Each structure stands twice: as structure tokens, then as C-alpha cells.
C-alpha positions in Angstrom: 3.2 6.8 8.9 0.5 5.2 10.6 0.8 1.4 11.4 -2.2 -0.9 12.1 -1.7 -3.4 14.7 -3.8 -6.5 15.7 -2.0 -8.3 18.1 -1.4 -11.3 16.4 2.3 -12.7 14.9 2.1 -10.3 11.6 2.9 -7.1 14.2 6.1 -8.0 14.5 6.9 -8.1 10.9 4.8 -5.1 10.4 7.0 -3.0 13.0 10.4 -4.1 11.4 9.2 -3.0 8.2 7.9 0.2 9.4 11.3 0.8 10.4 13.1 0.1 7.4 10.7 2.1 5.2 10.4 4.8 7.5 13.9 5.4 7.1 14.0 5.0 3.5 11.4 7.8 3.1 12.6 10.2 5.7 9.3 9.7 7.8 9.6 12.3 10.9 6.6 10.4 12.8 5.3 6.5 13.3 2.3 5.9 14.9 1.2 2.0 15.8 -2.6 2.1 16.6 -4.4 -0.8 18.0 -8.3 -0.7 17.9 -10.3 -2.6 20.3 -13.5 -3.2 19.4 -16.1 -2.5 22.6 -18.2 -5.6 21.9 -15.1 -7.9 22.6 -15.3 -6.6 26.4 -17.8 -7.6 29.3 -20.5 -5.3 30.1 -19.2 -1.6 31.0 -21.7 -1.9 34.0 -20.6 -4.7 35.5 -19.0 -4.2 39.4 -16.6 -7.2 38.2 -14.8 -4.9 35.7 -15.1 -1.3 37.2 -11.5 0.0 35.4 -11.5 -2.7 32.8 -10.8 -0.4 29.7 -8.2 1.6 31.6 -6.2 -1.3 32.5 -6.5 -3.1 29.2 -5.7 -0.4 27.2 -2.7 0.1 29.6 -1.8 -3.5 29.0 -1.9 -3.5 25.2 0.2 -0.3 25.0 3.0 -1.8 27.2 3.0 -4.7 25.3 3.1 -3.5 21.7 5.8 -0.9 23.3 8.0 -4.1 24.1 7.8 -5.5 20.6 8.0 -1.9 19.2 11.4 -1.4 21.4 13.0 -5.2 20.1 11.7 -4.6 16.6 12.0 -1.1 15.5 15.6 -0.1 14.8 15.6 3.4 13.9 15.4 6.9 15.6 12.3 7.8 14.2 9.8 9.5 17.2 7.2 6.7 17.5 3.9 6.8 19.8 1.7 3.9 20.3 -2.2 4.5 20.6 -5.0 2.4 21.5 -8.8 3.4 21.2 -11.7 1.6 22.4 -14.2 1.9 19.6 -18.0 1.3 20.6 -19.1 1.1 16.8 -16.9 0.2 13.6 -12.8 0.0 14.4 -12.7 0.8 10.7 -14.3 3.7 10.6 -11.8 5.1 13.8 -8.8 4.5 12.1 -10.5 6.0 8.5 -11.0 9.1 11.0 -7.6 8.7 12.6 -5.8 9.1 9.2 -7.9 12.4 8.7 -7.4 14.1 12.2 -3.8 13.1 12.3 -2.8 13.9 8.7 -1.3 10.5 7.9 0.4 10.6 4.7 1.2 6.6 4.7 -0.8 3.8 6.6 0.8 0.4 6.5 -2.1 -2.9 6.5 -0.7 -6.2 7.2 -1.5 -9.0 4.8 -1.9 -12.5 6.0 -1.3 -15.3 3.6 -4.0 -17.6 3.0 -6.4 -15.2 4.8 -9.8 -14.5 3.6 -9.7 -11.1 2.8 -13.2 -10.1 1.1 -14.5 -8.9 4.5 -15.9 -5.4 4.6 -13.5 -4.2 7.9 -10.2 -4.3 5.9 -12.0 -3.2 2.4 -13.2 -0.2 3.7 -10.2 0.9 5.6 -8.2 0.5 2.1 -10.7 2.7 0.2 -11.4 5.3 2.4 -8.4 6.0 4.7 -7.2 9.8 3.6 -3.8 8.4 3.1 -1.5 6.9 0.6 -1.7 2.9 1.3 1.0 0.0 1.7 0.0 -3.7 1.9 2.6 -5.9 3.9 2.9 -9.3 4.0 4.6 -11.9 6.5 7.7 -12.0 6.3 8.8 -9.2 4.1 12.4 -8.6 2.9 14.0 -5.6 4.9 15.3 -4.3 1.6 14.5 -2.6 -1.5 17.3 -3.4 -4.0 14.3 -3.6 -6.9 11.5 -1.6 -7.6 8.6 -2.4 -9.7 6.6 1.1 -10.5 3.2 0.6 -12.1 2.5 3.4 -14.2 -0.5 4.7 -16.2 1.0 8.3 -16.9 -1.6 10.2 -14.8 -0.9 12.6 -12.2 -0.8 9.7 -9.5 1.5 8.0 -11.5 4.2 10.8 -11.4 3.7 10.4 -7.6 4.6 6.9 -7.6 7.7 7.6 -10.0 8.6 10.3 -8.0 8.1 8.3 -4.9 10.1 5.5 -6.4 13.1 7.6 -7.3 13.4 8.9 -3.5 13.5 5.3 -2.2 16.0 4.6 -4.8 18.1 7.7 -4.0 18.3 6.3 -0.5 18.7 2.5 -1.0 20.4 2.5 -4.4 17.4 0.1 -5.7 17.3 -0.7 -9.3 14.0 0.4 -10.6 11.9 -0.3 -13.4 8.7 0.3 -14.7 5.4 -1.5 -15.9 2.7 -0.2 -18.1 -0.4 -2.2 -19.2 -2.3 -0.9 -22.5 -5.7 -1.5 -22.5 -7.3 -2.8 -25.7 -10.6 -2.8 -24.3 -10.9 1.2 -25.2 -9.8 0.6 -29.0 -12.1 0.0 -31.9 -12.4 -3.0 -33.4 -10.3 -4.8 -34.5 -8.3 -3.8 -31.4 -6.4 -7.5 -31.2 -4.8 -7.2 -34.6 -1.1 -7.4 -34.7 -0.8 -3.8 -36.3 -3.2 -2.3 -33.9 -0.9 -3.9 -31.3 2.2 -2.5 -32.7 1.1 0.9 -32.9 -0.5 0.9 -29.3 2.9 0.1 -28.2 4.6 2.9 -30.6 2.1 5.4 -28.7 2.8 3.9 -25.3 6.7 4.4 -25.6 6.1 8.0 -26.6 4.3 8.8 -24.0 6.8 6.9 -21.2 9.2 9.4 -23.2 7.5 12.4 -22.7 6.7 11.0 -19.1 10.6 10.8 -18.4 11.3 14.1 -19.3 9.3 15.6 -16.9 12.1 14.0 -14.8 14.9 14.9 -16.8 15.6 11.3 -17.5 15.4 8.7 -20.6 14.2 5.3 -21.6 17.7 4.3 -21.5 18.0 5.4 -17.8 15.0 3.6 -16.7 13.6 0.2 -18.3 9.7 0.1 -18.6 8.0 -3.2 -19.8 4.7 -2.6 -22.1 2.2 -5.0 -21.8 -1.6 -5.4 -23.5 -4.4 -6.1 -21.3 -6.2 -9.0 -23.0 -8.9 -9.0 -19.9 -8.0 -12.4 -19.4 -6.5 -11.3 -16.3 -6.8 -7.9 -14.3 -4.3 -5.2 -13.8 -3.4 -6.3 -10.4 -2.6 -10.2 -11.3 -0.4 -8.8 -14.0 1.3 -6.5 -11.9 1.9 -9.2 -9.4 3.3 -12.0 -12.1 5.8 -9.1 -13.4 6.9 -8.5 -9.9 7.4 -11.8 -9.2 9.5 -12.3 -12.6 11.4 -9.5 -11.8 12.0 -10.7 -8.2 11.2 -7.2 -7.3 11.1 -6.4 -3.4 8.6 -3.3 -3.4 5.8 -2.3 -5.9 4.4 1.1 -6.0 1.5 1.7 -7.9 0.1 5.0 -9.0 -3.0 5.4 -10.9 -6.4 7.5 -11.8 -9.4 7.2 -10.3 -11.0 7.2 -6.7 -9.6 4.4 -4.3 -13.2 4.1 -2.7 -15.0 2.5 -5.7 -13.8 -0.8 -7.4 -15.1 0.4 -10.5 -12.3 3.3 -10.9 -9.1 1.8 -11.9 -7.3 2.8 -8.7 -10.1 1.5 -6.8 -10.4 -2.0 -8.5 -6.2 -2.9 -8.4 -6.8 -1.7 -4.5 -9.3 -4.0 -3.8 -7.6 -6.9 -5.6 -4.2 -6.7 -4.4 -5.8 -6.6 -0.9 -6.9 -10.0 -1.5 -4.0 -11.3 -3.3 -1.1 -13.1 -1.6 1.6 -11.2 -2.7 4.7 -11.9 -1.6 6.1 -8.5 -1.9 5.1 -5.2 0.2 2.9 -2.7 -2.2 2.5 0.9 -1.9 -0.9 2.7 -3.9 -0.5 6.3 -4.5 -4.2 7.5 -3.8 -5.6 10.5 -5.3 -6.1 11.7 -1.4 -8.1 15.2 -3.0 -10.8 12.9 -4.1 
């Protein structure tokens, strides 16, 4: 698991949550990474700062290690890495996920912060790992998990991940499925067609659960129409808030690197939203 730090107050919350979720997922190694942009440093050739990069990296690692020792409360093996990047730190983090074969990347979400910037979007869409957006002061609990589905292979991964966490934490688990009327022929919004779509969705859900030897009586699922007034991300957020979910897990088809796909659109919209609970997104890393 990779935890991206930026030396602000949110770091302590990320480190604490990494301790909690790492234990729930049986993680065997956690890397805390801070990227230093070279353009934030004085001129390397200046005689006044002959060993600045080395001493700065050591100072930052020492500070991060101090916070980790205070906030990381499990026996999982940890490592603190600082890297100085001469060009784009986002590219370095993305490359790091590839080289270290990272399974899950944790990214902090600060309330009220404008997150439309290129830096955060680039990491969220191109990192070769699953993602987790962690807000400030997250609950260190997962008593209620909401799993958003579309019945794709990525949904199966997300559902299995939710089951794994449920087994460790004893959480209550529910599902949320949004069926898209925009792909139906006119008149797509009639009461009859809506009823038929819901019946079809419930059949799909039953077949989906059979792969896990479960029945609809064992796993609750809310079926919702996408009327295109609100996007998928906003509806998932509303459902999570109404259920008081402490963790949202999303599996969706498509490539996260493009906002034109369902997964890319949901990933980017959730990245920009002030969600109060952590959100884990299972990506199609093969693409």
C-alpha cells in the first residue's frame, strides 16, 4: 500500500487510516511517500546549499517517521521514501506505483479544496493501482460498507474486497446499483419501462450474487434510476450519507484514465467532491 503525503495536517489522518485499513486488508507493507519538487529548491549550483537535497530529504524522512511512530498502530512493515523530482512529481508517483507493484494508493482529500488541478487528477487516473480517497478526520471504523455495482468484472473485485473487509471487521454491507435510462429506447422514463428495468436489474443482481454463493436475502441492494440530473458520483455520495456508511467501495467498467468512461467519470467526480467517508475505487489495472 502506498500513502502519498504532502507534509500538511492531513498526513496524520492518512497515516492513522492507513493503519486501520491496512490491518483490515491484511497488507504486508506500507510505503509513505513524499515527493519534493526540484523547482521549490534553491539553485543546486549555489555554494550556499552544497548538501541541501540530502539534508532536506533526511529532515523530511525524520519528521514523517516521527508521525508514523505516533499514528501507525499496527505491526505492518513500513517504509518512508522521499524523492526529489526535477519535472512532474505526479509522473514520479505514477511510475513508483508501477515499479513497486503497488496494490492500493491512498490520497488525502482536504475539505473545501479546489481539486480540479492537473496534479491530483493525473495521479488518480494514471496510477497503476487501486485508489482510495481519504478525507480529513475519517472514522477509524468500517461498521457499514456501501458497495456500488454495475455487475462488471470490476464490480466482482469490489464486491469481493467488501466481503474481505466485512469478514475482518464484522461490518454491515449493502449494495447500490444505478441503472441508466439513457441507453433505453423512447419512452425510457415511463412507469412500465422503469419497472421492467428494475426487474431486469434484480435478476442480474441475483445471478451476480450466485458467484459468491449468496442470495438477495443476505445482501441488501438499492436500485436507482439515473435520470441524468445528477451524476453517478453524486448519487453514490447521497446513498452513502443516507446509510451513514463509513466506507464506500466502487467497481466500474472502463478505463480510469479517461473521464469519458464510467469509471473515469466517477473517479474524477469523486476526487472533486467533499465526501465525508473514505472511497475505494477498484480500477481495471490491466488497461
